[in-house]
N, C-alpha and C positions, 0 to 999 in steps of 0.2 A: 058463616065460615064454611069453606068447602073441605071435604075430606080428601087427603092425598090418596093417589092410586099408585100401583106398582109402575115401574118404568117399563118401557117397551123399546124394541129396536126394529129398524128396517134395514135390510141388507140388499145389495144389488146382486143380480145373477153372476155367479163366479166371481163375486167381489169386484166387479168392474169399477174402476175409479172415476165415476162420472157425477156423483152427487155435488161436487163443488164447482161445476161448470155454471156460468151465468144462466144458461138455458134451464139446467136442472133445478137451480135454486128458484128461478121464477115459477116453474111448474110446481115445485114443492110448496112454495109460499101460497100459491093459488089453492092447491088442494087443502092445505091446513086451514086457510081462511074460510073456505067454503064449508069444511067440516065444523068449524067453530060457529058459523052461521046456522047450520042445521041443529047442532047439539052443543050448547055452550060448555066451554071448559076453559081453564086457565093453564098456560104453559109455565110451569115452575122452573124447568131447566131443559136445555136442548143442546146437544153436541152434534155437529155435522162434520163427518169426516168424508174423505174421498169416496169410500165404498159402503158406509153405513151411517145410520143416524140413531141416536139414543134420545129419549124424551121422557120427562116426568110431567104428568098432567094432573090437574085437580078438577074434580067434577063437582056440580052442585050437590048439596045435601040430599041424600036419598036416591041419587041418580046412579044407576048401575049400567048404563049403556056405553061403557068404555069400549068394548069391542067394535061397536058400530062406528064410533069416532075414529079409531085407529084403522080399522078396516077400510072405512070410506077414503081416508087420506091416502093409504097405500094403493087402493084400486084406482083412484083418480090420477095419482102420479104415474102409475104404470100405463094407464090408457093414454096419457099425454104424449107418449112417445119419447119421453126423456131417457128411457132406459135403453134406447137404441144406441148400442156401443159403436155402431159404424159411423155415427154422426159426432163423435167426440170432438171437443174443441182442442 
């Protein structure tokens, strides 16, 4: 059994409404899957809105590397260029 961890959020700069574009969703999906490949976790719930994301993750028993998972996902998403509001769909 995996112990649940607190929820976390990701917000865009100035709450730019870009997370629900097809490009942003693709970058976000890739960042999440790569994070899961590096550090296993289960997504219990996720809410994606235009300008922010909430998630509840469950980690393996005894694993406390939650910040590594969430930080990696956010870092990879930001590096992807998806947050470039000048290229909004």
